[in-house]
C-alpha positions as CSV (number, residue, x, y, z in Angstrom):
1,X,-119.1,176.7,246.5
2,X,-117.7,174.2,244.0
3,X,-115.2,174.9,241.2
4,X,-115.3,172.9,238.0
5,X,-112.1,171.1,237.0
6,X,-110.5,172.5,233.8
7,X,-111.0,170.3,230.7
8,X,-109.4,170.0,227.3
9,X,-111.1,170.4,223.9
10,X,-112.6,166.9,224.1
11,X,-114.0,167.5,227.6
12,X,-111.5,165.3,229.2
13,X,-110.1,166.7,232.5
14,X,-106.7,168.3,232.5
15,X,-104.0,166.5,234.6
16,X,-100.6,167.3,235.9
17,X,-99.7,170.9,235.3
18,X,-102.7,171.3,233.0
19,X,-100.7,170.8,229.8
20,X,-102.4,167.4,229.0
21,X,-105.8,166.0,229.4
22,X,-106.6,162.7,231.1
23,X,-107.4,160.7,227.9
24,X,-104.1,161.7,226.2
25,X,-102.1,161.1,229.4
26,X,-103.5,157.6,229.7
27,X,-102.9,156.9,226.1
28,X,-99.3,158.0,226.3
29,X,-98.7,156.0,229.5
30,X,-100.0,152.9,227.8
31,X,-97.7,153.5,224.8
32,X,-94.8,153.8,227.3
33,X,-95.1,150.1,228.2
34,X,-94.3,149.3,224.6
35,X,-91.0,151.2,225.0
36,X,-90.0,149.0,227.9
37,X,-91.4,145.6,226.9
38,X,-89.0,144.9,224.0
39,X,-85.7,145.8,225.7
40,X,-86.7,144.0,228.8
41,X,-87.6,140.8,226.9
42,X,-84.5,140.8,224.7
43,X,-82.0,141.5,227.6
44,X,-83.7,138.9,229.8
45,X,-83.6,136.2,227.1
46,X,-80.0,136.9,226.0
47,X,-78.6,137.0,229.6
48,X,-80.4,133.8,230.5
49,X,-79.2,132.2,227.2
50,X,-75.6,133.1,228.1
51,X,-75.7,132.0,231.8
52,X,-78.0,129.0,231.9
53,X,-76.2,125.7,232.1
54,X,-76.5,123.7,228.9
55,X,-78.3,126.4,226.9
56,X,-76.9,127.0,223.4
57,X,-78.1,130.1,221.5
58,X,-77.4,128.3,218.2
59,X,-79.5,125.2,219.1
60,X,-82.2,126.3,221.6
61,X,-85.0,128.9,221.1
62,X,-86.1,131.2,223.9
63,X,-89.2,129.2,224.9
64,X,-87.0,126.4,226.3
65,X,-85.6,128.7,228.9
66,X,-88.8,128.3,230.9
67,X,-87.7,124.7,231.7
68,X,-85.5,123.5,234.5
69,X,-84.0,125.3,237.5
70,X,-84.4,129.1,237.0
71,X,-87.1,128.6,234.4
72,X,-89.3,130.9,236.4
73,X,-87.3,133.8,235.1
74,X,-88.4,133.2,231.6
75,X,-91.9,132.4,232.6
76,X,-92.0,135.8,234.4
77,X,-90.5,137.5,231.4
78,X,-93.2,136.1,229.2
79,X,-96.0,137.2,231.4
80,X,-94.7,140.6,232.4
81,X,-93.7,141.6,228.8
82,X,-96.9,140.1,227.5
83,X,-99.0,142.3,229.8
84,X,-96.9,145.3,228.8
85,X,-97.5,144.5,225.1
86,X,-101.3,144.2,225.7
87,X,-101.1,147.7,227.3
88,X,-99.2,149.0,224.4
89,X,-101.7,147.6,221.9
90,X,-104.5,149.3,223.8
91,X,-102.5,152.6,223.7
92,X,-101.9,152.2,219.9
93,X,-105.6,151.7,219.3
94,X,-106.5,154.8,221.4
95,X,-103.8,156.9,219.7
96,X,-104.8,155.9,216.2
97,X,-108.4,156.9,217.0
98,X,-107.3,160.2,218.4
99,X,-105.2,160.8,215.3
100,X,-108.0,159.7,213.0
101,X,-105.5,157.3,211.4
102,X,-106.6,154.4,209.2
103,X,-107.1,151.0,210.7
104,X,-107.2,151.9,214.4
105,X,-108.3,148.3,215.1
106,X,-104.8,147.2,214.2
107,X,-103.7,148.0,217.7
108,X,-105.7,145.1,219.0
109,X,-103.5,142.8,217.0
110,X,-100.6,144.0,219.1
111,X,-102.6,143.3,222.2
112,X,-103.3,139.8,220.7
113,X,-99.6,139.2,220.5
114,X,-99.2,140.2,224.1
115,X,-102.0,137.8,225.1
116,X,-100.1,135.1,223.3
117,X,-97.0,135.8,225.2
118,X,-98.9,135.6,228.5
119,X,-100.3,132.3,227.5
120,X,-96.9,131.0,226.4
121,X,-95.6,131.9,229.9
122,X,-98.5,130.1,231.6
123,X,-98.0,127.0,229.5
124,X,-94.4,125.9,229.5
125,X,-92.8,124.4,226.3
126,X,-91.8,120.8,226.4
127,X,-88.1,120.1,226.8
128,X,-86.2,119.2,223.6
129,X,-82.8,119.3,221.9
130,X,-81.1,118.3,225.1
131,X,-82.4,121.2,227.2
132,X,-82.6,121.3,230.1
133,X,-79.6,119.0,230.6
134,X,-80.7,115.4,230.8
135,X,-83.6,115.9,228.3
136,X,-83.6,113.7,225.2
137,X,-81.9,115.1,222.1
138,X,-84.1,116.1,219.2
139,X,-87.8,116.9,219.3
140,X,-89.9,116.3,222.3
141,X,-90.7,112.6,222.7
142,X,-94.2,113.3,223.9
143,X,-96.4,116.4,223.7
144,X,-97.9,117.4,227.0
145,X,-100.9,119.5,227.7
146,X,-98.6,122.3,228.8
147,X,-96.5,121.9,225.6
148,X,-99.6,122.0,223.4
149,X,-100.9,125.0,225.2
150,X,-97.6,126.8,224.6
151,X,-97.7,126.0,220.9
152,X,-101.3,127.2,220.5
153,X,-100.8,130.5,222.4
154,X,-97.4,131.2,220.7
155,X,-98.8,130.4,217.3
156,X,-101.9,132.7,217.7
157,X,-99.7,135.4,219.2
158,X,-97.2,135.3,216.4
159,X,-100.1,135.4,213.8
160,X,-101.4,138.5,215.5
161,X,-97.9,140.0,215.4
162,X,-97.3,139.3,211.7
163,X,-100.7,140.8,210.7
164,X,-100.1,143.7,213.1
165,X,-96.7,144.5,211.5
166,X,-98.5,144.7,208.1
167,X,-101.6,146.6,209.3
168,X,-100.5,149.2,211.9
169,X,-100.1,152.5,210.1
170,X,-96.7,154.0,210.7
171,X,-94.4,156.5,209.1
172,X,-92.2,153.5,208.1
173,X,-94.6,151.0,206.6
174,X,-91.7,149.2,204.8
175,X,-90.2,148.4,208.2
176,X,-93.5,146.7,209.3
177,X,-93.7,144.7,206.0
178,X,-90.1,143.5,206.3
179,X,-90.5,142.6,210.0
180,X,-93.8,140.7,209.3
181,X,-92.4,138.7,206.4
182,X,-89.1,137.9,208.2
183,X,-90.9,136.8,211.3
184,X,-93.3,134.6,209.4
185,X,-90.5,132.8,207.5
186,X,-88.4,132.4,210.7
187,X,-91.4,131.1,212.7
188,X,-92.3,128.6,210.0
189,X,-88.7,127.3,210.0
190,X,-88.5,126.9,213.7
191,X,-92.0,125.3,213.9
192,X,-90.8,122.6,211.5
193,X,-88.8,121.2,214.4
194,X,-85.4,122.0,212.9
195,X,-82.6,122.8,215.3
196,X,-80.1,123.8,212.6
197,X,-78.1,126.8,213.8
198,X,-79.2,128.9,210.8
199,X,-82.9,128.2,211.7
200,X,-82.5,128.8,215.5
201,X,-80.3,131.9,215.1
202,X,-82.7,133.2,212.3
203,X,-85.6,133.0,214.8
204,X,-83.6,134.9,217.5
205,X,-82.9,137.6,214.9
206,X,-86.6,137.7,213.9
207,X,-87.7,138.0,217.6
208,X,-85.3,140.9,218.2
209,X,-86.5,142.6,214.9
210,X,-90.1,142.2,216.0
211,X,-89.5,143.8,219.4
212,X,-87.5,146.6,217.6
213,X,-90.6,147.2,215.4
214,X,-92.9,147.5,218.4
215,X,-90.5,149.8,220.2
216,X,-90.2,152.1,217.2
217,X,-93.9,152.0,216.6
218,X,-94.8,153.0,220.1
219,X,-92.2,155.7,220.2
220,X,-93.4,157.2,217.0
221,X,-97.0,157.0,218.1
222,X,-96.2,158.5,221.5
223,X,-94.6,161.5,219.8
224,X,-97.6,162.0,217.5
225,X,-100.2,161.7,220.2
226,X,-101.3,165.3,221.1
227,X,-101.3,166.3,224.8
228,X,-104.8,167.7,224.3
229,X,-107.3,165.3,222.8
230,X,-109.2,167.0,219.9
231,X,-112.9,167.6,220.3
232,X,-115.2,165.2,218.5
């Protein structure tokens, strides 16, 4: 004699204590990665920036941390946080569809940002502005395949992030708009090759703001996602 497994309104099997169905549980788990990725990235980058020999938070952007001894830490940070962001993007898409919210496709832009981070970790930025110690001061003297790959993946990822900030429907759309505009301006400034303290610090602020937006968005979406997926 076989017994059927209890299901929720959508027909998805119930899991755990039976207070959530499988589809909702997976969605909420994916969103959980978005709550971890931002704090992990920011803490890792700032700690490295403070302890790495020759690194100056007012002159060097986070990508340069992947160079030199200990560079594997930032490379790992890029890849791990990128994969977490991809998971969060999938979770946002699933949640928006469940909630029948507008523009559910916008979650894929978040996943695109995560993919860009993974690529930026695989392809290491070229040394510049005297980091790591012994590197020529100023911009990179020659662009390598790795450096070019880093620029391409970072640029595409940042473009996805900016559009995602504007497109993902949240309870605080103004926050997304401000984040998107600030990040776009800061990235354009840093991409110009300037190492002026105002430009470099401005980009650090934009990066932290972007991760804050993602964390807030995932938390809000997590709270709104029902434990039982509606039928239909």
